[in-house]
N, C-alpha and C positions, 0 to 999 in steps of 0.2 A: 222788353228786350228786342222785340221785333214789331213791325207795323204791317197791318193788313189794310189794303184799300179795296173797297167794293165800288167799282165804277157803275153807276146807274143800276143798282140792284132792283129786282122786280118782285121777288117772292118773299113776303114777310117772314115765313118760318125759317127760310135759309138764313136771313140776316139775324133773326133771333138766335138761331143755333150758333152763329158765328160770334154774336155778342157773348154768349155763354162760354164759347171756346176762348175768346180773348180775355174774359174775366178770370178764367182758370189758368191762364198761361202768362199773365202780365204782359199782354200784347195790346197796343193801341189800335183801335179800329177807326178807319176813315171812310166815310160815305160821301160819294160824289153825286150831286144832284144832276138831273131830276131823279127822284126816287119813285119807284112804282107803288108806293104806299105812304101812309102817314106814320110818323114815329110813334104815334099813340095807338097804332093798329093792334087789335086784340091778339091776332095770330103772332105778331112779332113779339109781343110781351109774353104770350104763353110759351113760345119756343125758347125765349131767353129766361124763363122762370123768374126768379128773384135776383138774377145776376146783373141786371141793368145798373144797379147802384155800385157794383164793383168793377164795371167795365169803363175804360177810358174811350170815349166816343167823340169824334170830331166830324162835323158835317161841313162839306165844302160846296160852294155855289156851283163850281164847274171844275173841269179837269185842270185848267190853268192855275186856279187857286190852290188846288191840291198839290200840284207840282211845286209851286212856290213854297208852300208850307214844308215840303219834304226835300227841298233843294239840297244838293250835296250828299244825299244819301244813296247808297248802292241799292238800286231798284230793279226788280225782276217783274216781267209780265208773264202771267200764267196763261198759256194758250195751247189748244190742241194743234195749233200750227207751229209750235216751237219744235226745235230739233235737239235741244239739250235736256237730258233727263235730270230731274230734280236731285236724284241721288249722286250725280256726278259733280255737284257743286259744294264747295266748302262755304257754308253760310257764316256770316259775321253778325255779332250783335248790332242791332240797329238797321239791319236789312229791311227793305220794304217789298211786299208782295202784292201785286196789282191783279185783281180778278175782274172780268167783264160781266155783263148782264147774263142771266141764266139762259135766255132764249137765243142769244146771238154771239156771246163772247165779246172780247175786246174788238172794237172797230179797227180796220186796217190802218187808219191814220194814226191811231195810238200805238198799235203794234210796231209800226214803222219807226217810232221814236226810240225803240229799243234795239240795240245791236243783237245779232243772232244768238250770241252766248248768254244774253240776258232775257231771251224768250224761251221759257222752260215749259216742259210738259210732264205730266204724270203718265207712266206706262199704262197702256190699255191693250186689249185684244184688237186685232186689225179691223174687225167688223163693228167695233164700238165707236159711237159718235163723241160722247163726252161723259164725264162724271158729274154727280151732283155738286153744286157750288160749295155747300157747307162741308161735304165730305172732302172735297179737294183742298179746301182751306185747312182742314184738320190734318190731312196727310202731310201737306207741305210744312205747316207750322211745327208739327211734332218731329218731323225729320230735322228741321233746322234747330229746334230746341234740343233734340237728342244729341246732336253734334256738340253741344255745349253742356253735356251731362245733366240736362234738365236743371240748369242753374236756378236756384231759388226755390225749387220744388221740395216737397216732403215725400 
């Protein structure tokens, strides 16, 4: 129903958790190289448990290839530098959610490709820097899915 893009993810357990999230929510996961790990990484597999076979995973050589594959889709950048709250958006089936690397977030040149209303953020306390990547993906995805009454879920 939705698509998650991890741009240059660095931490295997986060990606493993998101693989499990995607498998359980019928969401396709896109990974944009370079990756900070090998797809055979033990930590990645452990975090994803046995859900890898149920997840739809696409690996892209670079950001341009990912954009081409998802061209024409309504796409949002998740960033602490966004001004639109995730809960203020009516998400549509097929929407794409782009997350940056854990240690630095989406680079400015990629954020600049999104108009301000498509740069969204999750609320945090003012002294907070960021949320964990897999937690952020889960919060956003479940809000989008909730808006569609968890279509297809039991």
